[in-house]
C-alpha positions in Angstrom: 147.0 86.5 92.6 148.0 90.1 92.6 144.5 90.9 91.3 142.8 89.1 94.2 145.0 90.9 96.7 144.0 94.2 95.2 140.3 93.1 95.1 140.4 92.2 98.7 142.3 95.2 99.8 139.5 97.4 98.2 136.7 95.5 99.7 138.3 95.9 103.2 138.7 99.5 102.7 135.1 100.0 101.5 133.8 98.1 104.5 135.5 100.3 106.9 133.8 103.4 105.5 130.3 101.6 105.3 127.9 102.3 108.1 126.6 99.3 110.0 123.4 98.1 108.5 122.0 95.0 110.0 119.7 93.7 112.8 120.8 96.4 115.3 121.5 99.2 112.9 120.1 102.8 113.6 118.2 102.4 110.3 116.4 99.3 111.6 115.7 101.2 114.7 114.0 104.0 112.8 111.7 101.6 110.9 110.8 99.7 114.1 109.9 103.0 115.8 107.8 104.0 112.7 105.9 100.7 113.0 105.4 101.0 116.7 104.2 104.7 116.4 101.7 103.6 113.7 100.3 100.8 115.9 100.4 102.8 118.9 102.7 100.3 120.8 105.7 102.3 121.7 108.3 101.5 124.3 111.6 102.7 125.5 114.5 100.3 125.0 117.2 99.9 127.6 120.7 99.3 126.6 124.2 99.4 128.0 127.4 97.6 128.8 128.0 97.5 132.6 124.6 99.1 133.3 121.5 99.4 131.1 120.0 102.7 130.9 117.3 104.6 128.6 119.9 105.7 126.2 118.6 108.8 124.1 116.3 109.8 126.7 117.2 113.3 128.4 116.0 114.1 131.9 113.9 116.8 130.1 112.2 114.3 128.1 111.5 111.7 130.8 108.0 113.1 131.3 107.1 112.2 127.8 108.0 108.5 128.1 107.4 107.8 131.8 104.1 106.1 130.8 105.8 103.9 128.3 107.0 100.2 129.0 110.6 99.5 129.1 112.2 96.8 126.9 115.1 94.9 127.9 115.4 92.6 124.9 118.4 94.0 123.2 122.1 92.6 123.9 123.4 93.9 127.1 126.6 93.5 129.2 130.1 94.4 128.8 130.9 90.8 127.3 128.4 90.9 124.6 129.9 91.5 121.2 126.8 93.3 120.0 126.3 95.8 122.9 127.6 98.9 121.0 125.2 98.1 118.1 122.4 97.6 120.6 123.2 101.0 122.2 123.1 102.7 118.8 119.7 100.9 118.0 118.1 101.8 121.3 119.3 105.4 121.1 117.9 105.8 117.5 114.6 104.1 118.5 114.3 106.0 121.7 114.8 109.4 119.9 112.5 108.7 117.1 109.7 107.9 119.8 110.6 111.3 121.7 110.6 113.2 118.4 107.0 111.7 117.8 105.8 112.5 121.3 107.1 116.0 121.2 105.3 116.7 117.9 101.9 115.8 119.5 99.8 118.8 120.4 99.5 117.6 124.1 103.1 117.2 124.6 
């Protein structure tokens, strides 16, 4: 029984330091952004708790993305348990799209 308690304590401690990797992880957002860039079907995600916004898009970059469609498919609202992960996802995706658009010669 003592060994089980030590094992569980170790697992809990390792989970606390492990970054979120899943459906709404920044890593998944980067992968989606690369696919969308390759297919030339980019968009800008909106996410947030009380109010959805274009997270990761600064006012100075708005001209780069103003022509892209807005996607509201991520979890939103202050009562959704996945809203913070969705905000991180949207921010990582949007920043990847902006990096790509900045790198283009006519940006």
